C-alpha positions in Angstrom: -81.3 -271.5 -30.6 -79.6 -269.1 -33.0 -78.3 -265.9 -31.7 -78.3 -262.8 -33.9 -74.8 -262.1 -35.6 -74.6 -258.8 -33.6 -75.0 -260.5 -30.3 -72.2 -263.1 -31.1 -69.9 -260.2 -32.3 -70.6 -258.4 -29.0 -69.6 -261.4 -27.0 -66.3 -262.0 -29.2 -65.4 -258.3 -28.7 -66.0 -258.5 -24.9 -63.9 -261.8 -24.6 -61.1 -260.3 -26.6 -61.2 -257.2 -24.4 -61.1 -259.1 -21.2 -58.2 -261.1 -22.6 -56.2 -257.9 -23.4 -56.9 -256.4 -20.0 -55.7 -259.5 -18.1 -52.6 -259.9 -20.3 -51.7 -256.2 -19.6 -51.6 -256.7 -15.8 -48.3 -257.8 -14.3 -47.4 -258.6 -10.8 -44.1 -257.6 -9.2 -41.5 -260.4 -8.8 -41.3 -261.0 -5.0 -37.9 -261.3 -3.3 -36.9 -262.5 0.1 -34.6 -265.0 1.9 -31.1 -265.9 1.0 -29.5 -264.9 -2.4 -26.5 -267.0 -3.2 -25.8 -265.9 -6.8 -26.5 -262.5 -8.3 -30.2 -262.0 -8.8 -30.7 -260.0 -12.0 -34.2 -258.4 -12.2 -35.9 -257.8 -15.6 -39.3 -256.6 -14.4 -40.9 -254.6 -11.4 -39.8 -256.4 -8.2 -40.4 -255.9 -4.6 -39.0 -257.2 -1.2 -41.6 -259.2 0.6 -39.1 -260.1 3.5 -35.6 -259.5 4.6 -32.7 -260.6 2.3 -29.3 -262.2 3.2 -26.7 -262.1 0.6 -24.2 -264.8 0.2 -22.8 -263.8 -3.1 -19.0 -263.7 -3.5 -17.4 -260.9 -5.5 -20.5 -259.8 -7.3 -23.6 -257.7 -6.6 -26.4 -259.2 -4.7 -29.2 -257.7 -6.9 -28.6 -256.2 -10.3 -31.0 -254.4 -12.7 -31.0 -256.2 -16.0 -33.2 -253.9 -18.1 -34.4 -250.2 -18.2 -37.9 -249.0 -17.2 -38.3 -251.1 -14.0 -38.6 -250.5 -10.2 -37.3 -252.3 -7.1 -39.5 -251.6 -4.1 -37.8 -252.3 -0.7 -41.2 -252.1 1.3 -39.5 -251.5 4.6 -37.2 -254.6 4.5 -33.5 -255.0 4.8 -30.8 -256.4 2.3 -27.7 -257.5 4.3 -24.4 -259.1 3.2 -23.4 -262.0 5.3 -19.7 -261.0 5.7 -17.8 -260.3 9.0 -17.0 -256.6 8.8 -14.8 -254.6 6.4 -11.6 -256.4 6.3 -9.9 -255.4 3.0 -10.1 -258.2 0.5 -13.0 -259.9 2.2 -15.7 -259.0 -0.3 -16.1 -256.6 -3.2 -19.7 -257.1 -3.7 -22.3 -254.4 -3.8 -25.8 -254.5 -2.5 -27.6 -253.3 -5.6 -26.1 -252.5 -9.0 -27.6 -250.4 -11.8 -25.2 -250.2 -14.7 -25.7 -248.5 -18.0 -29.6 -248.4 -17.8 -32.2 -245.6 -17.8 -35.6 -245.0 -16.1 -35.2 -247.3 -13.2 -35.9 -246.8 -9.5 -35.0 -248.1 -6.1 -37.8 -247.0 -3.7 -37.7 -247.2 0.0 -38.3 -247.2 2.8 -35.6 -250.0 3.2 -32.1 -250.6 4.5 -29.1 -251.7 2.4 -26.3 -252.7 4.9 -22.9 -254.3 5.6 -21.7 -254.8 1.9 -18.0 -255.3 1.2 -18.3 -252.8 -1.7 -20.9 -250.1 -2.2 -24.4 -250.4 -0.7 -25.9 -249.2 -4.1 -23.8 -248.5 -7.3 -25.6 -246.3 -9.9 -24.5 -245.6 -13.4 -27.1 -244.3 -15.9 -29.7 -241.8 -16.7 -32.9 -240.8 -15.1 -32.4 -243.1 -12.2 -34.4 -242.6 -8.9 -33.2 -243.8 -5.5 -35.5 -242.6 -2.8 -36.1 -243.3 0.9 -33.3 -245.8 1.3 -30.9 -246.1 4.2 -27.4 -247.3 3.4 -25.5 -248.3 6.6 -22.1 -249.9 7.5 -21.1 -250.6 3.9 -17.3 -250.8 3.4 -17.3 -248.1 0.7 -20.0 -245.5 -0.2 -23.5 -246.1 0.9 -24.7 -244.8 -2.6 -22.2 -244.1 -5.4 -23.0 -242.3 -8.6 -20.8 -242.9 -11.6 -21.5 -241.1 -14.9 -25.1 -240.6 -13.8 -27.2 -237.9 -15.4 -30.7 -236.4 -14.9 -31.4 -238.4 -11.8 -33.3 -238.1 -8.5 -31.3 -239.3 -5.5 -33.5 -238.0 -2.7 -34.6 -238.6 1.0 -31.9 -241.2 1.5 -29.8 -241.6 4.7 -26.2 -242.8 4.9 -24.7 -244.0 8.1 -21.3 -245.3 9.0 -20.2 -246.1 5.5 -16.6 -246.1 4.2 -15.0 -248.1 6.9 -13.0 -250.2 4.5 -12.2 -247.4 1.9 -8.5 -247.1 3.3 -8.4 -243.3 2.7 -10.4 -243.3 -0.5 -13.0 -240.5 -0.8 -16.0 -242.6 0.0 -18.8 -242.3 2.5 -22.4 -241.2 2.0 -23.5 -240.4 -1.5 
């Protein structure tokens, strides 16, 4: 049974379109559990459970490219260190360095890091709806950051280990 050429071409076009549609969809990388070496994200990512960080002297989560988002989805990122003893840890919770058009979206909690809760350096960065608590230095620090939206965040009990340095909220 031969099908007309136009019918076969229609089928080929539909199959190719379906392939393009499926290839265009991406699912966020899911993050939860214990992180023991810096997790560098290169695509949209989201917390699907609480995170405990066991990284020594480096950030727990780092953005590795521009144009991506990290959604906290109401979960917590916690460093597993006993308080803010100077020299105990210098790690940050989340680092964005030298990138543009990235976002950390709450709600969510970043807490108990020996360094900064969130370290931001870049352009057009968005940090929204995040609570930063009990971090040894600033909850959220902005360094050479331009044209960015840092809004609806809460900073509580940060700067305990700053030893007089001007640290604290944002």
